[in-house]
C-alpha positions as CSV (number, residue, x, y, z in Angstrom):
1,X,-6.8,13.5,15.5
2,X,-6.1,14.2,12.3
3,X,-9.2,14.1,9.7
4,X,-8.3,11.7,6.9
5,X,-12.0,11.9,5.6
6,X,-10.5,13.2,2.3
7,X,-8.6,10.4,1.4
8,X,-9.7,9.5,-2.4
9,X,-6.4,6.6,-2.6
10,X,-5.3,4.5,-1.2
11,X,-2.0,3.7,-2.7
12,X,-0.3,0.4,-1.6
13,X,3.9,-0.9,-1.6
14,X,3.4,-5.3,-1.5
15,X,7.1,-6.5,-0.6
16,X,7.2,-6.4,3.1
17,X,3.0,-4.1,3.3
18,X,1.4,-6.7,1.9
19,X,3.5,-9.7,2.1
20,X,5.5,-10.5,5.0
21,X,8.7,-9.3,2.8
22,X,10.4,-12.7,2.3
23,X,11.0,-14.1,-1.7
24,X,10.2,-17.9,-1.6
25,X,11.7,-20.0,-4.8
26,X,10.9,-23.3,-5.5
27,X,13.9,-26.5,-6.5
28,X,12.6,-25.6,-10.1
29,X,13.2,-21.4,-9.6
30,X,9.7,-20.5,-9.4
31,X,8.8,-17.3,-6.5
32,X,6.1,-17.9,-3.5
33,X,4.2,-14.6,-1.9
34,X,1.7,-15.0,0.6
35,X,-1.5,-12.6,0.5
36,X,-3.0,-11.7,4.0
37,X,-6.9,-12.7,2.4
38,X,-7.4,-10.0,6.6
39,X,-5.7,-7.4,4.0
40,X,-8.1,-8.8,0.9
41,X,-11.0,-7.8,2.8
42,X,-9.5,-4.3,3.5
43,X,-9.3,-3.7,0.5
44,X,-12.2,-4.7,-0.6
45,X,-13.5,-2.6,2.2
46,X,-12.4,1.3,1.0
47,X,-13.2,0.3,-2.7
48,X,-17.2,-0.1,-1.7
49,X,-16.6,3.2,0.3
50,X,-15.2,5.2,-2.5
51,X,-11.3,4.7,-2.1
52,X,-9.0,4.3,-5.2
53,X,-6.4,1.4,-4.8
54,X,-3.4,1.0,-6.2
55,X,-0.3,-0.9,-6.6
56,X,3.5,0.7,-6.8
57,X,6.4,-2.3,-6.2
58,X,9.7,-2.4,-7.0
59,X,9.6,-5.6,-7.7
60,X,7.7,-7.5,-11.2
61,X,6.0,-10.7,-10.5
62,X,3.4,-12.5,-11.5
63,X,1.5,-13.4,-8.6
64,X,1.4,-8.9,-7.8
65,X,-0.7,-9.2,-11.3
66,X,-3.3,-12.6,-9.5
67,X,-3.7,-10.6,-6.3
68,X,-4.1,-6.9,-8.5
69,X,-6.7,-8.5,-10.0
70,X,-8.8,-11.0,-7.5
71,X,-9.3,-7.9,-5.3
72,X,-10.0,-5.1,-8.6
73,X,-7.5,-3.0,-8.6
74,X,-6.5,-1.6,-12.2
75,X,-3.8,0.4,-10.6
76,X,-1.2,-1.8,-11.3
77,X,2.7,-0.2,-11.0
78,X,5.6,-2.9,-11.3
79,X,9.4,-2.5,-11.3
80,X,9.3,0.7,-10.6
81,X,12.3,2.4,-9.4
82,X,11.2,5.7,-8.6
83,X,8.0,5.4,-6.6
84,X,7.7,9.3,-5.7
85,X,7.6,9.6,-9.6
86,X,5.7,7.4,-10.6
87,X,3.1,7.9,-7.3
88,X,2.9,11.8,-8.5
89,X,2.3,11.0,-12.4
90,X,-0.5,8.5,-11.0
91,X,-2.4,11.2,-9.1
92,X,-2.0,13.5,-11.5
93,X,-3.7,11.6,-14.5
94,X,-6.6,11.0,-11.6
95,X,-6.8,14.5,-11.3
96,X,-5.9,14.2,-7.6
97,X,-3.4,16.6,-4.9
98,X,-1.4,14.4,-2.9
99,X,-3.1,15.1,-0.1
100,X,-6.0,12.5,-1.4
101,X,-3.4,9.8,-1.0
102,X,-3.2,7.3,1.8
103,X,0.6,5.7,0.5
104,X,1.6,2.4,3.1
105,X,5.1,1.5,2.3
106,X,7.5,-0.4,4.8
107,X,11.4,0.8,3.1
108,X,13.4,2.5,2.0
109,X,12.1,3.0,-1.3
110,X,9.1,4.3,-0.2
111,X,10.3,7.4,2.2
112,X,10.0,9.7,-0.1
113,X,6.8,8.7,-0.9
114,X,5.9,7.9,2.0
115,X,6.8,11.9,3.0
116,X,4.8,13.3,0.6
117,X,1.4,12.7,1.0
118,X,-1.5,13.2,3.7
119,X,-1.3,10.0,5.2
120,X,2.1,8.3,5.2
121,X,1.9,5.1,7.0
122,X,4.0,1.7,7.2
123,X,4.2,-1.5,8.7
124,X,5.2,-2.0,12.4
125,X,8.2,-3.9,10.6
126,X,9.2,-1.3,9.3
127,X,12.6,0.6,8.5
128,X,13.6,2.5,11.4
129,X,13.6,5.4,8.5
130,X,10.8,4.7,7.4
131,X,8.6,4.3,11.0
132,X,10.4,8.4,11.9
133,X,8.8,9.7,8.7
134,X,5.3,7.7,8.6
135,X,2.3,10.0,10.8
136,X,0.6,6.3,11.0
137,X,2.8,3.2,12.7
138,X,0.6,-0.1,12.0
139,X,0.1,-2.7,14.6
140,X,0.5,-5.6,12.2
141,X,3.5,-6.4,10.2
142,X,4.0,-6.8,6.9
143,X,2.0,-9.2,5.6
144,X,-0.2,-9.6,8.6
145,X,-2.8,-6.9,8.9
146,X,-0.4,-4.2,8.1
147,X,-3.4,-3.2,5.2
148,X,-5.7,-4.0,6.7
149,X,-5.6,-1.9,9.7
150,X,-5.0,1.1,7.7
151,X,-8.0,0.0,5.4
152,X,-10.4,0.3,8.7
153,X,-9.0,3.0,9.8
154,X,-9.4,5.0,6.5
155,X,-13.5,3.1,6.6
156,X,-13.7,5.0,10.4
157,X,-12.8,8.0,9.1
158,X,-15.4,7.9,6.0
159,X,-18.1,6.8,8.0
160,X,-17.9,9.8,10.5
């Protein structure tokens, strides 16, 4: 079993990871997103264990900004096409190395970031290419507790 005690930063995608990947619009054009509260508690537990948290997402949404604020995630990057470059810049800014990072994503825009970090993770329903490159695949799907699973893993390594 790999030791993840040295992970200092958890980076998460949103759509398909913290949500089920669906984009729902109301009749007046408003966008809706649903987040799993179990994921939120997992994130807070990871933060309490000393792990910084960040979001890098390809879309831009006020709901994501609100959820990040609720969870105390100040490292929020939205509208990012090149996630690996954004991740590398973040890690440099924080004086960390990619060996101190866990990244969870579900689709092709996340693939290079997943391959570059110590713990590249994905939900159970991630794209086939992503699952084949990730070194940890959740048993839960996106929006249904996969982030909690990953946070619990990271916290267990901090306390062991």
